[in-house]
N, C-alpha and C positions, 0 to 999 in steps of 0.2 A: 297782796295775799287775800284770798277769799276765806280760807279756813278749812273746815271739815264738812264733807258732804256725804250723802247717802243716795244710792241708786233707787229710783222709784219703779216699781214693777206694775204691769197692767193686770192687777188682781185686786178685787175689792177687799178680800180678807187681809191681804198684805197692807193695803193703804189704811184700812180701818184700825188694825192693831198698832200701826206705827204713826198714826195721825199726830199724837201729842209729841212724839219724838221729832217728827218732821217740823212741827211748828216751833218747838222750844230748844232742840238739842243739835240741830245742824245749821250750817251757814248757807248751804246751797243744795240744790237738787240736781242729780244727774239722771237723764232719761235717754232711752233709745227711741228716737223719733218714730221709727217704723212700727213700734208697738202701739202707737197712737193713731194709726191709720187703718182703713180697710179699703178694698178695691171695689168700686161700683161696677155696674154692667158695662159702662163705657171704657173701663180700664183706668179711670181717674182715681187717685189716692185721696181719700176724704177723711175728715176727722171722725174718730170713734168716741165713745163715751168717756174713755180715759183721757183723751186729749182735753175735753171740756172740764173734767175734774182737775187736771193739772193746772189749767188756766185759772180756775177758781182758787186753787191753793196758792199759786204764785201771786195772784192779785191780793189775796187776804194777808199773806205774809210779807210780800215785797222782797222775797229772796231770789237770788239769781238762779238761772238754769244753765246747765252744761249739757251739750248734746254729745252722745256717744253711740255711734251706729255699729251695726254688725254686717249689714247687707249691701253696702254701697259697692263693694268689690273693686276698690280702687286699684288693685294690682291685676285685675283681669285684662287679658289681651284679646279675647274673642270678640269680633265685631258684632256677633249676634246679641251681645249684652249692651250695646251702645244705646239702643232705644230705652231699655229699662233704666239704665243709669241716668239718662236725660230726664225721664219722668221723676226719678227720685230727687234729682237736683232741683227741679221745679217745685216739688213738694217741700224740700228743705227750705227753699227760699220763702215759701208761704209760712212755714213754722217759725222761721227766724223773725219774720215780721211780727208774729204774735208773741213769741217767747223770748226773743232777743238773747240768743245763746251767747254766753260769755266766751266760749270757744267750742269747737266741734272736733271730735276725733272719730276715727273708725279703726277697724282691725286690719293688721297686716295679713295679706293672703287673698285668695280668690273665693268669693262667696256666691258667684253665679257662673260656674263653668258652662260654656255653651249657651249662655243666656238662661239657664235653669237654676233658680235659687236653691241653695242648700242651707242646712241649719247652721253649720259652723264653717268658718273659712278653711280652705285647703292650702297647704304650703306651696311655695313658688320656688323656682330656681332664682337664687339671689345674685343675678348678674348685673353689671353696670347698666345694661339696656333696661332691665326691669326696674332698677332704682330710678332711672331717668323717666320712665313711663309713670311711675308712682308720683314723682316730683311734679310732672305736668298735670296730673289729675288733681293733686293738692292745690296747684296754682288755680285751676278752674274752680275748685271749691272755695278758694279765697275770694273769688268774685262775689260770693254770697255771704260768707262768714270770714272776717279778716284773720282770726286766729284759728289755725287748723292743726291737726296732728295725726299721728299713727300710734297705735298700741303695739308694743312688742308681742311676739307670737306665743301661742301655746298650741302646739301640734302634737299629734300622736304618732306621726312618722315624719321624717325630715328628708329634704332634698339637699344634700351637701352638709357641710359642717355648721351646726347651730351657733358655734362661736364666731362665725363670719357675719352673723346678723347685725351686731353693733356697727360694723363698717358699712354695711348696706344701708342701715337707717341713717347714718351720718350723711351719706351721699344723697339719699332721697329727701332729707329734711334741710338741705342747704338753703340759705336765703332767709329773708325776714318773715316773721309771722308763722313759721313752721316749727312745730314742737313735737316732743315725744310724750306720750302717756306711758309711763313706766309702771307696768303691772308686776308687782313683786311676787304675787302668788304664781303668775305665769313663769317667772324666772325660776322659782322654787320647784314648780311642777316639772318644767323641762329638764332642770338639772337632775332631778330624781329619775325621771323616765329615760332620758337619753344618756345620762352619765357624764356630766361635766360639772365644773365648779361654778356655783352661782356667783361667788366672789370674783372669779376670773371674768365672767360675762360682764359684771357690773364695772370692772376695771376698764373694760373696752368701750363702754357706753359714754357718750358725751352727755354727762349729767347736767351740764348747763342748759341743754335743750329741753329738760323735763319741765312741763307745765303742770302736770298732774300725776299723782301716785295712786295706784289702786292697791287696796289690801282686801283679802277675802280668804275663805277657807275652802276645803274640798274633802272628798273622801277617796277611797280606792275602788277600782273596778272589781267586779266579781271574777274570780280566777277562772270560772267556767266559760267566760266570754272568749278566751283565746285558747287555741289548741295547745299552746305551750304551757298553759296553766299559770302564766304570769299575770300579776295584778299591777295595774297602772294607776298612778296618781291622777285623779280627775280634777279639772278646773271647774268644779260643779257649784261653787258658791252656796253650799248648803250646810256649812258647819262653821265652827269657830275659826278665827284667824290663828294659824299655828305659831308657836313661839319662834320658829325659824324665820317666819315672815316678819315678825316684829323686830327681830334682830337685824334683818336686812334693811328695814325701815330706818333704824338707828344708824346704820352704816352709811346710807346714801344721803340722808337729810342734810348733813353739813355741806354737801357738794351740789345740791340742787338749787343753784342760785336764782333760777327763774321760776321756782315753784309757786303755784297759786292755790293748790288744794290737794287734800288727801281724801279719797273717796272710799267708803266702805261699801262693798258689794254683797248683796244677798239675793238669792233667786226666789221668785214667786213659788208658792207651794211648799216652802221650807220653813215658814215662820208661823209658829203657834204662840199662844200666850206665854209659854215658858221660855221662849226665845227672846222676848222683848228685853228683859234685864241684861242678857248677854250683849245684845246689839247696843244697848245704852252704854254698857261698860266699855265696849270696843270703841265707840265714838269718843268717849271720854279719854281713853288711853291714847288715841290718835291725836286728840287736842293737846294732851299733856306732852306728847312727843314734839309737836310743833312749838309749844311754849318753851320747852327745854332747849330746843334748837335755837329759838330766837334769843334766849338769854346767852347762849354760847357764841352767837355770831357777833363779831365786833361791829360797832357803828361805823359807817363810811366816813 
């Protein structure tokens, strides 16, 4: 077990406000590697200033780093994306040499349809062939970082029954060194938007595969965005963790036998001085949940 972590965002104001929190109140840092690069004229992905700042922070604190990407598009089937994915894997190998990721996860879905990167992953048909393709891509990633995984989805439209996702993930993550990043706010958000039981989803998940838990908050969309006037729950990482997510955390912790960390997510541009005490309190609450779970777990 590593403990409690915080996502680090590529924003100076975020890093300045939470510098003491990072140094004193978390056990590890989570970072999306692609936020630490820029593309030069030759197309090579090279370090930006935030990459250098993270390296300094890691050297000064000695704390582990967890990688969590958005854009590797591990579920993509389009051959036009192969070259981009290869460049990303080479860049991840360079980062792993510098940052020594404890593990690396990415999002379920397609983030570069037709080779064109999009902001958020798009849903996929969760077929056996798609699960096997994802499995092969994870095996390739394991040649760089031995512990890898996939985060459960948060989509705003679905292809098929969202309650089939746990079985899809079980097939894709078969074998050693493959894990699930269980994002509890994603489960909560999908349950609200699509209309299923979060508890039923979690009953179908192989919780022994969970290496990391994500907790975060969000808001609701403006009703004027949709013709129907419907407001959707957003996985926007811009608000307090809802009580419903804390309840889900308490439900799953006893069953996550391979868990190594709970990560609090907060998006850049959403943290001001008044938010720092809340983030501190949420980190402390997550740590308390871990300790309570440890006391309740019998010794082997």
